[in-house]
C-alpha positions in Angstrom: 0.1 0.1 0.0 1.7 3.2 -1.1 0.3 6.0 1.5 0.9 9.6 1.9 4.0 9.0 3.8 5.5 7.2 0.8 4.4 10.1 -1.7 6.0 12.4 0.7 9.4 10.6 0.8 9.4 10.2 -2.9 8.8 14.2 -3.5 11.5 15.0 -1.0 13.9 12.5 -2.8 13.2 14.0 -6.2 13.6 17.6 -4.8 16.9 16.6 -3.3 18.2 15.1 -6.6 17.3 17.9 -8.5 18.9 20.4 -6.1 22.0 18.3 -6.1 22.3 18.2 -9.9 21.3 22.0 -10.2 23.4 23.4 -7.5 26.0 21.1 -6.6 27.1 19.6 -9.8 27.4 16.1 -8.6 27.3 13.3 -11.4 24.4 10.7 -11.2 24.0 7.1 -11.7 20.9 5.1 -12.4 20.1 1.3 -12.2 18.2 -1.6 -11.9 18.4 -4.5 -9.3 16.7 -7.8 -9.0 17.3 -11.2 -7.0 16.0 -13.7 -4.7 14.9 -12.9 -1.2 14.7 -14.9 2.0 12.2 -13.6 4.2 12.8 -14.5 7.9 9.7 -14.1 9.9 7.4 -15.9 12.7 6.5 -18.8 9.8 8.4 -21.9 10.4 11.3 -22.8 12.9 13.9 -20.4 13.3 17.1 -21.3 11.9 15.8 -24.3 10.1 17.3 -24.6 6.5 13.8 -25.8 5.1 12.1 -22.9 6.6 14.8 -20.5 5.2 14.7 -21.8 1.5 11.0 -22.5 1.7 10.0 -19.0 2.6 11.9 -17.3 -0.3 11.0 -15.0 -2.9 12.2 -12.0 -5.1 12.7 -8.4 -5.1 13.1 -5.7 -7.8 14.0 -2.1 -7.7 15.4 1.1 -9.0 18.3 2.6 -7.7 20.0 6.5 -7.9 23.4 7.3 -7.0 25.0 10.7 -6.2 28.8 10.3 -7.2 30.7 13.0 -5.5 33.9 12.1 -7.3 32.9 13.8 -10.6 31.1 17.0 -11.5 28.3 16.8 -14.0 28.3 20.8 -14.7 31.7 20.9 -16.0 32.7 17.3 -16.8 35.5 17.3 -14.5 36.8 15.9 -11.2 35.7 17.3 -8.1 38.1 18.3 -5.3 40.2 15.4 -4.4 39.0 14.6 -0.7 38.8 11.3 1.0 34.9 11.5 1.0 34.5 12.3 -2.6 36.7 9.3 -3.5 35.2 6.9 -1.3 31.7 7.4 -0.6 28.5 7.5 -2.7 24.8 8.2 -1.7 22.4 5.4 -2.9 18.6 6.1 -3.2 16.3 3.3 -3.7 12.9 2.2 -4.7 12.3 -1.2 -4.3 9.4 -4.0 -4.1 9.9 -7.5 -2.6 7.3 -10.5 -2.4 7.6 -13.8 -0.5 5.0 -16.5 -0.2 5.1 -17.9 3.6 4.3 -21.2 5.2 5.3 -23.4 8.1 7.9 -25.8 7.8 9.9 -28.1 10.4 9.2 -30.6 13.0 5.8 -29.1 14.1 4.2 -29.6 10.6 5.9 -32.9 10.0 3.4 -35.3 8.3 3.5 -37.7 11.1 1.9 -35.1 13.5 -2.0 -35.3 13.1 -3.0 -33.0 16.0 -5.4 -30.3 15.7 -2.3 -27.6 16.2 -0.3 -29.5 13.4 -3.4 -29.4 10.9 -3.7 -25.4 12.0 -0.1 -24.6 11.1 -0.1 -26.8 7.8 -3.4 -24.9 6.9 -1.9 -21.6 7.3 -0.3 -19.7 4.7 0.8 -15.9 4.3 2.4 -13.5 1.7 4.7 -10.5 2.4 4.3 -7.6 0.0 6.6 -4.7 0.8 7.2 -1.5 -1.1 10.4 0.2 -0.2 12.0 3.9 -0.5 15.2 4.8 1.4 18.7 5.8 1.4 22.3 4.4 2.1 25.7 5.8 2.2 28.1 3.4 0.6 31.8 3.1 1.3 34.3 2.1 -1.2 37.7 1.2 0.3 39.4 1.5 -3.0 39.3 4.8 -5.0 36.3 5.5 -7.0 38.3 7.8 -9.3 40.7 4.9 -10.1 37.9 2.3 -10.4 36.3 4.7 -13.2 39.6 5.2 -14.9 39.7 1.3 -15.2 43.0 0.8 -13.0 41.1 -2.2 -11.7 37.6 -3.9 -12.8 36.4 -4.8 -9.2 35.3 -2.3 -6.6 34.1 -3.8 -3.3 31.8 -1.7 -1.1 29.7 -1.7 2.2 26.6 0.3 2.9 24.3 1.5 5.8 21.2 3.2 5.7 17.2 3.5 6.6 14.4 2.7 4.5 10.7 3.4 4.7 8.6 0.4 4.2 4.8 -0.1 3.3 3.7 -3.5 3.7 0.6 -5.2 2.8 0.6 -8.9 3.8 -1.9 -11.5 2.8 -3.4 -14.5 5.1 -5.0 -17.6 4.2 -5.9 -20.7 6.1 -7.6 -24.0 5.0 -8.1 -25.2 8.5 -11.8 -25.6 9.0 -12.5 -23.6 6.0 -12.7 -25.1 2.7 -12.9 -21.7 1.1 -9.9 -19.7 2.1 -11.5 -16.6 0.5 -14.7 -17.0 2.6 -15.3 -13.6 4.2 -15.5 -13.3 7.8 -14.2 -16.7 8.7 -10.6 -16.8 7.1 -9.1 -14.7 9.9 -11.0 -16.5 12.5 -8.7 -17.0 15.5 -9.9 -20.3 16.0 -8.8 -21.4 12.7 -5.1 -20.6 13.7 -2.6 -22.4 16.1 -4.2 -22.5 19.3 -1.3 -21.3 21.5 -1.1 -18.1 19.8 -2.9 -15.1 21.2 -6.2 -13.9 19.4 -4.4 -10.9 17.8 -1.5 -12.7 16.6 -2.6 -13.0 12.9 -3.4 -9.7 11.2 -3.3 -9.1 7.7 -3.8 -5.3 8.1 -1.7 -2.9 5.6 0.6 -0.8 7.5 4.2 1.0 7.6 7.4 1.0 9.3 11.0 1.9 9.1 13.8 -0.5 8.6 17.6 -0.4 8.9 19.6 -1.6 5.8 23.2 -2.8 5.4 24.6 -4.6 2.4 28.1 -5.9 1.2 29.0 -6.1 -2.4 31.2 -5.3 -5.3 31.0 -3.5 -8.6 32.5 -4.9 -11.9 33.4 -2.2 -14.5 32.0 -3.1 -17.8 32.4 0.1 -19.9 33.4 3.7 -19.0 29.6 4.3 -18.5 28.4 0.8 -16.9 28.8 -1.4 -14.1 27.4 -4.6 -13.0 26.9 -4.9 -9.3 26.3 -7.8 -6.7 25.1 -7.0 -3.5 23.8 -9.1 -0.4 21.4 -7.1 1.8 20.4 -7.4 5.2 17.3 -5.6 6.2 15.6 -5.4 9.7 12.2 -4.0 10.0 10.7 -2.2 13.1 7.6 -4.1 13.3 6.8 -7.8 13.7 3.6 -7.7 11.6 5.3 -7.2 8.1 4.6 -10.9 7.3 1.0 -10.8 8.8 2.0 -12.7 12.1 3.3 -11.6 15.6 2.8 -14.9 17.6 4.0 -13.3 20.6 5.4 -16.4 22.2 8.5 -16.2 24.5 11.0 -17.4 21.8 9.5 -14.8 19.3 12.7 -13.0 19.9 13.1 -10.4 16.7 11.0 -8.6 14.5 10.9 -9.6 10.8 14.1 -9.3 8.5 15.2 -10.6 5.2 18.2 -11.3 3.3 18.3 -10.3 -0.3 20.9 -11.3 -3.1 20.5 -8.9 -5.9 22.3 -8.3 -9.2 22.3 -4.9 -11.0 23.1 -2.9 -13.7 24.3 0.5 -13.0 24.6 3.5 -15.9 26.6 6.8 -15.5 24.6 9.6 -16.7 27.1 11.7 -18.5 
Protein backbone atom coordinates (compact mmCIF):
# COMPACT_ATOMS: atom_id res chain seq x y z
CA UNK A 1 0.00 0.00 0.00
CA UNK A 2 1.52 3.30 -1.14
CA UNK A 3 0.35 5.84 1.44
CA UNK A 4 0.86 9.58 1.81
CA UNK A 5 4.09 9.13 3.78
CA UNK A 6 5.65 7.23 0.87
CA UNK A 7 4.52 9.91 -1.57
CA UNK A 8 5.97 12.62 0.64
CA UNK A 9 9.27 10.74 0.87
CA UNK A 10 9.41 10.31 -2.92
CA UNK A 11 8.74 14.02 -3.41
CA UNK A 12 11.52 14.99 -1.00
CA UNK A 13 13.87 12.55 -2.72
CA UNK A 14 13.15 14.04 -6.13
CA UNK A 15 13.65 17.57 -4.83
CA UNK A 16 16.96 16.55 -3.24
CA UNK A 17 18.19 14.91 -6.43
CA UNK A 18 17.22 17.92 -8.53
CA UNK A 19 18.91 20.30 -6.09
CA UNK A 20 22.06 18.19 -6.05
CA UNK A 21 22.17 18.19 -9.83
CA UNK A 22 21.38 21.84 -10.36
CA UNK A 23 23.24 23.47 -7.49
CA UNK A 24 26.02 21.16 -6.40
CA UNK A 25 26.93 19.64 -9.75
CA UNK A 26 27.43 16.06 -8.59
CA UNK A 27 27.23 13.37 -11.24
CA UNK A 28 24.48 10.78 -11.22
CA UNK A 29 24.09 7.07 -11.80
CA UNK A 30 20.90 5.07 -12.30
CA UNK A 31 20.29 1.35 -12.33
CA UNK A 32 18.05 -1.64 -11.83
CA UNK A 33 18.43 -4.46 -9.30
CA UNK A 34 16.76 -7.85 -8.92
CA UNK A 35 17.33 -11.11 -7.09
CA UNK A 36 16.11 -13.76 -4.63
CA UNK A 37 14.93 -12.91 -1.11
CA UNK A 38 14.92 -15.05 2.04
CA UNK A 39 12.27 -13.65 4.37
CA UNK A 40 12.87 -14.49 8.02
CA UNK A 41 9.57 -14.21 9.87
CA UNK A 42 7.38 -15.98 12.43
CA UNK A 43 6.52 -18.68 9.89
CA UNK A 44 8.32 -21.98 10.44
CA UNK A 45 11.20 -22.85 12.76
CA UNK A 46 13.93 -20.30 13.36
CA UNK A 47 17.33 -21.24 11.86
CA UNK A 48 15.75 -24.18 10.05
CA UNK A 49 17.16 -24.72 6.54
CA UNK A 50 13.85 -25.89 5.12
CA UNK A 51 12.12 -22.80 6.50
CA UNK A 52 14.77 -20.41 5.21
CA UNK A 53 14.81 -21.78 1.68
CA UNK A 54 11.08 -22.56 1.59
CA UNK A 55 10.07 -19.04 2.53
CA UNK A 56 11.92 -17.40 -0.33
CA UNK A 57 10.73 -14.83 -2.82
CA UNK A 58 12.10 -12.11 -5.05
CA UNK A 59 12.90 -8.42 -5.04
CA UNK A 60 13.20 -5.77 -7.76
CA UNK A 61 14.15 -2.13 -7.60
CA UNK A 62 15.38 1.09 -9.13
CA UNK A 63 18.49 2.80 -7.73
CA UNK A 64 19.98 6.27 -8.06
CA UNK A 65 23.48 7.28 -6.96
CA UNK A 66 25.10 10.58 -6.19
CA UNK A 67 28.72 10.32 -7.31
CA UNK A 68 30.83 12.96 -5.53
CA UNK A 69 34.05 12.27 -7.44
CA UNK A 70 32.85 13.85 -10.68
CA UNK A 71 30.98 17.07 -11.53
CA UNK A 72 28.21 16.88 -14.11
CA UNK A 73 28.14 20.65 -14.69
CA UNK A 74 31.72 20.89 -15.97
CA UNK A 75 32.61 17.28 -16.91
CA UNK A 76 35.52 17.43 -14.53
CA UNK A 77 36.68 15.80 -11.31
CA UNK A 78 35.71 17.33 -7.99
CA UNK A 79 38.17 18.37 -5.31
CA UNK A 80 40.22 15.34 -4.37
CA UNK A 81 39.05 14.58 -0.84
CA UNK A 82 38.75 11.26 0.93
CA UNK A 83 34.95 11.53 1.12
CA UNK A 84 34.55 12.37 -2.58
CA UNK A 85 36.77 9.46 -3.60
CA UNK A 86 35.34 6.78 -1.30
CA UNK A 87 31.63 7.46 -0.68
CA UNK A 88 28.43 7.49 -2.70
CA UNK A 89 24.81 8.13 -1.72
CA UNK A 90 22.36 5.49 -2.91
CA UNK A 91 18.65 6.25 -3.19
CA UNK A 92 16.31 3.37 -3.89
CA UNK A 93 12.73 2.41 -4.64
CA UNK A 94 12.14 -1.35 -4.44
CA UNK A 95 9.54 -4.07 -3.97
CA UNK A 96 9.86 -7.58 -2.54
CA UNK A 97 7.37 -10.42 -2.35
CA UNK A 98 7.56 -13.76 -0.53
CA UNK A 99 5.03 -16.57 -0.13
CA UNK A 100 5.13 -17.96 3.42
CA UNK A 101 4.20 -21.21 5.12
CA UNK A 102 5.21 -23.29 8.11
CA UNK A 103 8.05 -25.79 7.82
CA UNK A 104 9.85 -27.99 10.35
CA UNK A 105 9.04 -30.64 12.91
CA UNK A 106 5.76 -29.07 14.05
CA UNK A 107 4.18 -29.72 10.66
CA UNK A 108 5.84 -33.07 9.98
CA UNK A 109 3.38 -35.41 8.17
CA UNK A 110 3.58 -37.80 11.13
CA UNK A 111 1.85 -35.22 13.34
CA UNK A 112 -1.94 -35.41 13.19
CA UNK A 113 -2.83 -33.09 16.05
CA UNK A 114 -5.20 -30.17 15.73
CA UNK A 115 -2.29 -27.77 16.21
CA UNK A 116 -0.25 -29.40 13.42
CA UNK A 117 -3.23 -29.18 11.05
CA UNK A 118 -3.74 -25.54 11.98
CA UNK A 119 -0.12 -24.74 11.14
CA UNK A 120 -0.19 -26.72 7.89
CA UNK A 121 -3.29 -24.88 6.73
CA UNK A 122 -1.88 -21.43 7.49
CA UNK A 123 -0.30 -19.61 4.54
CA UNK A 124 0.88 -16.05 4.13
CA UNK A 125 2.42 -13.59 1.73
CA UNK A 126 4.70 -10.63 2.43
CA UNK A 127 4.43 -7.69 0.04
CA UNK A 128 6.71 -4.76 0.81
CA UNK A 129 7.28 -1.46 -0.99
CA UNK A 130 10.49 0.27 0.07
CA UNK A 131 11.97 3.69 -0.40
CA UNK A 132 15.13 4.87 1.29
CA UNK A 133 18.72 6.03 1.29
CA UNK A 134 22.05 4.37 2.02
CA UNK A 135 25.61 5.62 2.15
CA UNK A 136 28.10 3.35 0.40
CA UNK A 137 31.78 3.17 1.31
CA UNK A 138 34.34 2.01 -1.28
CA UNK A 139 37.71 1.10 0.29
CA UNK A 140 39.40 1.55 -3.10
CA UNK A 141 39.51 4.80 -5.02
CA UNK A 142 36.32 5.54 -6.97
CA UNK A 143 38.32 7.67 -9.43
CA UNK A 144 40.78 4.86 -10.09
CA UNK A 145 37.91 2.42 -10.61
CA UNK A 146 36.28 4.75 -13.13
CA UNK A 147 39.64 5.03 -14.92
CA UNK A 148 39.91 1.19 -15.25
CA UNK A 149 42.85 0.91 -12.82
CA UNK A 150 40.99 -2.18 -11.60
CA UNK A 151 37.78 -3.88 -12.68
CA UNK A 152 36.34 -4.80 -9.25
CA UNK A 153 35.41 -2.30 -6.54
CA UNK A 154 34.06 -3.73 -3.24
CA UNK A 155 31.77 -1.70 -1.01
CA UNK A 156 29.74 -1.78 2.20
CA UNK A 157 26.66 0.30 2.96
CA UNK A 158 24.34 1.38 5.74
CA UNK A 159 21.04 3.21 5.54
CA UNK A 160 17.39 3.61 6.48
CA UNK A 161 14.32 2.63 4.46
CA UNK A 162 10.65 3.42 4.87
CA UNK A 163 8.51 0.34 4.21
CA UNK A 164 4.86 0.15 3.28
CA UNK A 165 3.71 -3.46 3.84
CA UNK A 166 0.56 -5.25 2.74
CA UNK A 167 0.58 -8.90 3.89
CA UNK A 168 -1.90 -11.59 2.88
CA UNK A 169 -3.15 -14.44 5.08
CA UNK A 170 -5.15 -17.57 4.25
CA UNK A 171 -5.93 -20.82 6.00
CA UNK A 172 -7.58 -24.05 4.88
CA UNK A 173 -8.10 -25.33 8.41
CA UNK A 174 -11.83 -25.71 9.19
CA UNK A 175 -12.47 -23.53 6.18
CA UNK A 176 -12.68 -25.19 2.74
CA UNK A 177 -12.88 -21.81 1.02
CA UNK A 178 -9.89 -19.66 2.10
CA UNK A 179 -11.59 -16.60 0.62
CA UNK A 180 -14.76 -16.97 2.63
CA UNK A 181 -15.38 -13.54 4.09
CA UNK A 182 -15.58 -13.35 7.85
CA UNK A 183 -14.11 -16.77 8.50
CA UNK A 184 -10.61 -16.84 7.06
CA UNK A 185 -9.13 -14.74 9.91
CA UNK A 186 -11.14 -16.37 12.67
CA UNK A 187 -8.59 -16.92 15.51
CA UNK A 188 -10.02 -20.42 16.02
CA UNK A 189 -8.60 -21.44 12.64
CA UNK A 190 -5.02 -20.70 13.65
CA UNK A 191 -2.54 -22.23 16.06
CA UNK A 192 -4.33 -22.41 19.40
CA UNK A 193 -1.30 -21.39 21.48
CA UNK A 194 -1.20 -17.96 19.84
CA UNK A 195 -3.01 -14.94 21.21
CA UNK A 196 -6.16 -13.92 19.28
CA UNK A 197 -4.41 -10.89 17.78
CA UNK A 198 -1.37 -12.77 16.53
CA UNK A 199 -2.63 -13.00 12.94
CA UNK A 200 -3.25 -9.60 11.39
CA UNK A 201 -3.22 -8.97 7.64
CA UNK A 202 -3.82 -5.23 7.98
CA UNK A 203 -1.60 -3.07 5.74
CA UNK A 204 0.75 -0.73 7.52
CA UNK A 205 4.11 0.96 7.44
CA UNK A 206 7.36 0.91 9.37
CA UNK A 207 11.00 1.91 9.21
CA UNK A 208 13.87 -0.48 8.66
CA UNK A 209 17.65 -0.45 8.87
CA UNK A 210 19.51 -1.71 5.80
CA UNK A 211 23.09 -2.90 5.50
CA UNK A 212 24.82 -4.57 2.59
CA UNK A 213 28.13 -5.78 1.26
CA UNK A 214 29.00 -6.22 -2.39
CA UNK A 215 31.12 -5.16 -5.32
CA UNK A 216 30.94 -3.52 -8.69
CA UNK A 217 32.47 -4.86 -11.88
CA UNK A 218 33.46 -2.29 -14.50
CA UNK A 219 31.90 -3.11 -17.87
CA UNK A 220 32.45 0.09 -19.84
CA UNK A 221 33.31 3.70 -19.11
CA UNK A 222 29.65 4.41 -18.36
CA UNK A 223 28.34 1.10 -16.97
CA UNK A 224 28.93 -1.38 -14.13
CA UNK A 225 27.55 -4.68 -12.99
CA UNK A 226 26.81 -4.94 -9.26
CA UNK A 227 26.42 -7.86 -6.86
CA UNK A 228 24.93 -6.94 -3.50
CA UNK A 229 23.96 -8.99 -0.41
CA UNK A 230 21.52 -7.08 1.78
CA UNK A 231 20.36 -7.51 5.36
CA UNK A 232 17.21 -5.57 6.23
CA UNK A 233 15.67 -5.43 9.70
CA UNK A 234 12.14 -4.08 10.11
CA UNK A 235 10.95 -2.20 13.20
CA UNK A 236 7.72 -4.21 13.15
CA UNK A 237 6.82 -7.88 13.58
CA UNK A 238 3.61 -7.66 11.53
CA UNK A 239 5.28 -7.24 8.12
CA UNK A 240 4.41 -10.90 7.40
CA UNK A 241 0.92 -10.64 8.92
CA UNK A 242 1.93 -12.71 11.98
CA UNK A 243 3.28 -11.84 15.42
CA UNK A 244 2.65 -14.91 17.59
CA UNK A 245 4.17 -13.25 20.69
CA UNK A 246 5.42 -16.48 22.26
CA UNK A 247 8.52 -16.32 24.46
CA UNK A 248 10.86 -17.56 21.74
CA UNK A 249 9.68 -14.83 19.34
CA UNK A 250 12.74 -12.69 20.00
CA UNK A 251 13.06 -10.64 16.81
CA UNK A 252 11.04 -8.57 14.38
CA UNK A 253 10.78 -9.60 10.74
CA UNK A 254 13.91 -9.34 8.61
CA UNK A 255 15.25 -10.51 5.27
CA UNK A 256 18.31 -11.35 3.21
CA UNK A 257 18.35 -10.21 -0.40
CA UNK A 258 21.01 -11.18 -2.94
CA UNK A 259 20.62 -8.90 -5.92
CA UNK A 260 22.35 -8.33 -9.22
CA UNK A 261 22.26 -4.85 -10.70
CA UNK A 262 23.13 -2.91 -13.80
CA UNK A 263 24.35 0.65 -13.18
CA UNK A 264 24.61 3.35 -15.85
CA UNK A 265 26.54 6.62 -15.44
CA UNK A 266 24.66 9.70 -16.68
CA UNK A 267 27.22 11.62 -18.69
